[in-house]
C-alpha positions in Angstrom: -47.6 92.7 233.1 -50.9 93.8 234.9 -52.3 97.6 234.8 -50.5 99.9 237.4 -52.8 100.6 240.4 -55.3 103.9 240.2 -55.3 106.8 242.2 -58.1 106.1 245.1 -57.9 102.6 244.8 -58.1 101.0 248.0 -56.5 97.8 248.9 -57.6 95.6 251.5 -60.1 97.8 252.9 -57.5 100.0 254.3 -54.6 101.1 251.9 -56.2 104.3 249.6 -53.8 104.9 246.6 -52.7 108.7 246.3 -49.9 108.4 243.5 -47.2 106.6 242.3 -43.8 107.6 243.4 -41.5 105.2 242.2 -40.9 102.3 239.4 -38.4 99.7 239.4 -38.2 96.6 237.3 -40.0 94.5 239.9 -42.8 96.8 240.1 -43.9 100.3 241.3 -44.0 102.0 244.9 -47.2 104.2 246.0 -48.1 106.9 248.2 -51.3 105.7 250.1 -53.2 106.9 253.0 -53.7 104.4 256.2 -57.6 104.6 256.3 -57.2 102.7 259.5 -54.9 105.2 261.3 -56.4 108.5 260.3 -53.5 111.3 259.0 -50.8 108.3 258.6 -49.4 108.1 255.1 -47.4 104.8 254.0 -45.5 103.5 250.7 -46.7 100.4 249.2 -43.7 98.2 247.6 -44.9 96.0 245.1 -43.3 92.9 243.8 -44.9 91.4 241.0 -43.5 88.1 239.6 -42.7 87.4 235.7 -45.2 85.2 234.1 -43.0 83.6 231.8 -41.0 81.9 234.8 -41.8 78.1 235.3 -44.8 78.0 238.2 -42.7 76.1 240.5 -40.1 79.1 240.7 -42.6 81.7 240.8 -44.2 80.1 243.8 -40.7 79.7 245.4 -40.4 83.3 244.9 -43.4 84.1 246.3 -42.3 81.9 249.5 -39.2 83.7 249.9 -40.8 87.1 250.0 -43.0 86.1 252.8 -40.1 84.9 254.7 -37.9 87.8 253.8 -40.9 90.1 254.9 -41.8 88.4 258.3 -38.0 89.1 259.0 -38.4 92.7 257.9 -41.6 93.4 259.6 -39.7 92.5 262.8 -36.9 95.3 262.7 -36.9 98.4 264.3 -33.9 101.0 263.9 -34.3 104.5 263.9 -32.2 104.8 260.2 -34.5 102.6 258.6 -38.1 102.8 257.3 -40.7 100.5 259.6 -42.4 97.8 258.0 -45.8 97.5 258.9 -47.9 94.9 256.9 -47.7 92.8 253.8 -49.8 90.8 251.9 -50.9 89.6 248.7 -53.2 90.3 246.0 -53.4 88.0 242.8 -49.9 87.8 241.3 -48.7 90.5 243.2 -47.1 90.7 246.8 -47.0 94.1 249.1 -44.9 95.4 251.1 -46.5 98.4 253.5 -43.7 100.7 254.9 -43.4 104.0 256.5 -43.6 106.8 254.1 -40.3 109.3 254.3 -40.3 112.6 253.8 -37.3 114.3 252.3 -35.1 114.4 249.6 -33.0 112.0 248.2 -28.9 112.0 248.3 -29.2 111.3 244.5 -31.1 114.5 244.5 -28.5 116.6 246.7 -25.8 115.3 244.7 -27.3 116.3 241.4 -28.2 119.6 242.8 -24.7 120.1 244.2 -23.5 119.2 240.7 -25.6 121.6 238.9 -24.4 124.8 241.2 -20.7 123.0 240.6 -19.9 122.5 244.1 -18.8 119.6 246.2 -21.4 118.7 249.1 -19.3 119.1 252.2 -17.3 116.1 253.6 -18.2 116.6 257.1 -21.9 116.7 256.0 -21.1 113.5 253.7 -19.5 111.7 256.5 -22.2 112.9 259.1 -24.7 110.8 256.5 -22.4 107.9 256.1 -22.2 107.3 260.0 -25.6 107.3 260.1 -25.8 104.4 257.4 -23.1 102.6 258.8 -25.2 102.2 261.8 -28.3 101.3 259.8 -26.1 98.5 257.8 -24.4 97.4 261.5 -27.9 96.9 262.6 -28.7 94.6 259.7 -25.8 92.5 259.4 -26.2 91.7 263.1 -29.5 90.1 262.8 -29.3 86.0 263.1 -29.1 85.6 260.1 -27.7 88.1 258.5 -29.7 90.6 256.5 -27.7 91.7 253.4 -29.5 95.2 251.7 -28.0 94.6 248.5 -29.2 97.6 246.8 -27.4 100.5 248.5 -27.6 103.9 246.0 -27.9 107.6 246.7 -31.5 107.1 245.6 -32.2 104.9 248.1 -31.0 106.9 251.2 -33.4 109.5 252.1 -32.6 113.2 254.3 -35.5 113.9 256.3 -36.4 117.6 257.0 -34.7 117.3 260.7 -31.5 115.4 259.6 -32.5 112.0 259.9 -31.0 109.4 257.2 -33.1 106.7 256.4 -31.9 103.7 254.0 -35.0 103.1 252.1 -36.3 100.2 249.3 -36.0 96.7 250.8 -36.7 95.5 247.3 -33.4 93.6 246.8 -33.0 92.6 250.6 -31.6 89.3 251.2 -31.7 87.1 254.6 -28.4 85.0 254.3 -29.8 81.8 255.1 -27.0 79.0 254.5 -29.8 76.4 253.5 -31.2 79.1 250.5 -30.3 79.9 247.3 -31.3 83.1 246.1 -33.7 83.5 242.8 -31.6 86.3 241.4 -33.8 86.4 238.5 -36.6 87.4 240.7 -34.5 89.2 243.4 -32.9 91.6 240.8 -29.4 92.7 240.6 -28.6 96.1 242.2 -27.8 99.0 240.1 -24.5 98.8 238.1 -22.4 101.6 239.3 -22.5 100.3 242.9 -22.6 96.4 242.3 -19.9 94.7 243.2 -18.6 92.0 240.4 -19.8 88.7 243.2 -23.5 89.7 242.7 -23.6 89.5 238.8 -24.6 86.3 237.6 -27.0 83.6 238.1 -26.4 82.7 241.6 -25.7 84.5 245.2 -23.2 82.1 246.3 -21.0 84.7 247.1 -22.7 87.4 247.9 -22.5 88.6 251.9 -22.4 91.4 254.1 -18.7 92.8 252.1 -21.6 93.2 249.1 -23.0 96.1 251.1 -19.8 97.6 252.1 -18.6 97.9 248.2 -21.8 99.7 247.3 -21.8 101.7 250.8 -18.1 102.5 249.2 -19.2 103.3 245.4 -22.0 105.6 247.0 -19.7 107.3 248.7 -17.2 107.7 245.8 -20.1 109.3 243.9 -21.7 111.9 246.8 -18.3 113.2 247.4 -16.9 113.6 243.7 -20.1 114.3 242.2 -18.8 111.8 239.2 -20.2 108.0 239.0 -17.8 105.4 240.0 -16.6 103.2 237.1 -18.8 99.9 237.8 -16.9 96.6 238.7 -17.4 95.1 235.1 -15.1 97.9 233.6 -12.8 97.8 236.3 -12.2 94.3 236.1 -11.1 94.8 232.7 -9.7 97.8 232.7 -7.7 97.9 236.6 -7.1 102.1 236.1 -10.7 102.9 235.2 -11.5 104.1 239.0 -10.1 107.7 239.5 -9.1 108.4 243.0 -11.4 110.6 245.0 -8.6 113.4 245.5 -8.1 113.4 241.6 -11.5 115.0 241.1 -12.6 116.4 244.3 -8.9 117.8 245.9 -10.1 119.3 249.3 -11.0 115.6 250.5 -8.9 114.1 253.5 -6.7 111.4 252.5 -8.3 109.5 255.1 -11.4 109.3 253.7 -10.0 108.9 250.4 -8.2 105.7 251.0 -11.2 104.3 253.2 -13.7 104.6 250.5 -10.7 102.9 248.1 -10.5 100.3 250.4 -14.2 99.6 250.5 -14.3 99.5 246.8 -11.6 96.6 246.5 -12.5 94.3 243.7 -12.2 91.1 245.7 -14.3 90.6 249.2 -11.3 89.6 250.9 -9.4 92.7 250.2 -12.5 95.1 251.6 -13.2 95.5 255.2 -14.8 92.6 256.6 -17.7 94.6 258.6 -19.0 97.9 258.5 -17.4 98.4 262.1 -14.4 97.7 260.4 -15.1 100.2 257.7 -16.6 103.0 260.1 -13.4 103.1 261.9 -11.5 103.5 258.8 -13.3 106.1 257.7 -14.2 108.2 260.8 -12.0 107.1 263.6 -13.3 107.5 266.9 -15.8 109.5 267.4 -16.8 108.6 270.6 -15.4 111.2 273.7 -14.6 109.2 277.4 -17.4 109.3 279.3 -16.4 111.8 282.4 -17.9 111.5 285.9 -21.2 114.4 286.0 -21.2 116.6 288.7 -24.8 117.3 290.2 -24.2 120.9 289.1 -24.4 119.6 285.4 -27.2 117.4 285.8 -29.3 119.9 287.1 -27.7 122.1 284.2 -26.1 124.7 286.4 -22.6 126.3 285.5 -19.6 124.9 287.6 -16.9 127.0 288.5 -14.6 127.7 286.0 -11.1 126.2 286.7 -8.0 128.4 287.2 -6.3 127.4 283.9 -9.6 128.3 282.2 -10.2 131.4 284.2 -7.0 132.7 283.5 -7.0 131.8 279.9 -9.4 134.8 279.2 -7.1 138.2 278.8 -9.3 140.5 280.6 -9.9 138.0 283.8 -5.8 137.1 283.3 -5.2 140.9 283.9 -7.7 141.5 286.8 -5.9 138.3 288.8 -2.2 139.2 287.7 -3.1 142.7 289.0 -4.8 141.5 292.1 -1.5 139.5 292.8 0.8 142.5 292.3 -1.3 144.7 294.8 -1.1 141.8 297.5 2.4 141.6 297.1 3.1 145.3 297.5 0.6 145.3 300.5 2.8 142.2 302.0 6.1 144.4 301.6 5.1 147.1 302.9 3.7 145.4 306.0 7.5 143.7 306.5 9.0 147.0 306.1 7.0 148.8 308.9 
């Protein structure tokens, strides 16, 4: 392994390293200043290949990195960091992305656990909706893109409430003619990884693998307890505790949807993110109604009779006026 980059070191005459902010099996993630665009900070994802591997394997891995980096650079979605550049220096490859400020969901989870409370279900589901939107976008690409490492620490909550699904280090473009070199790409994190993602081949990894990891991530966020990993569940099918046994305040709907996503066999899971989102959240969209010109100008519209009478004070006045009108009419008839 080569030594880590030093603070203040400049790469390609443009990216000045501030500090290392993450470390994984494939290399580090650095916070850097973009010297060309003053004031812009970015994250540099470093990929370093095992030099014990045969040279032809390393070359194929680098070619794969370049293909996938090219695809990632074309993506543009509000819940994904923008990939702006990629390059190689010696045996290392680099992916340049937007730097995402804020806490990751693992930090929020640990904070809630320390305070002996659960993250609010409504809040977690609002995050889930944004994550689902990002995954739907990735999976709808041609060919589909599978993230392959969804977990709380790879989901950032920005200060204004926007969720970002980060770390494309294990991303896989599902080109049918290619076989992923899994020894280089990595296997994800055990707690959130489906059984089909283990082993030496990704032949059975598809978008349903992301659905499993998404479900396992929600399990952890909603219960404060890590889910039993897939290998343990394979040997002991009852090792996954239902969510509501840990957090009784959860709705049955949420528990059922998360456990469905975490089914051991891919065929038993939701087949698309849209299907899982429907099971988890239902129809959140309200029908679009005709908009009056008054509302377009943000002017108040007149309330309906039912709305008017629903207010106690207004109802008393309305009924009083009606009684007086009837008495006046009766007096007129008597004369």
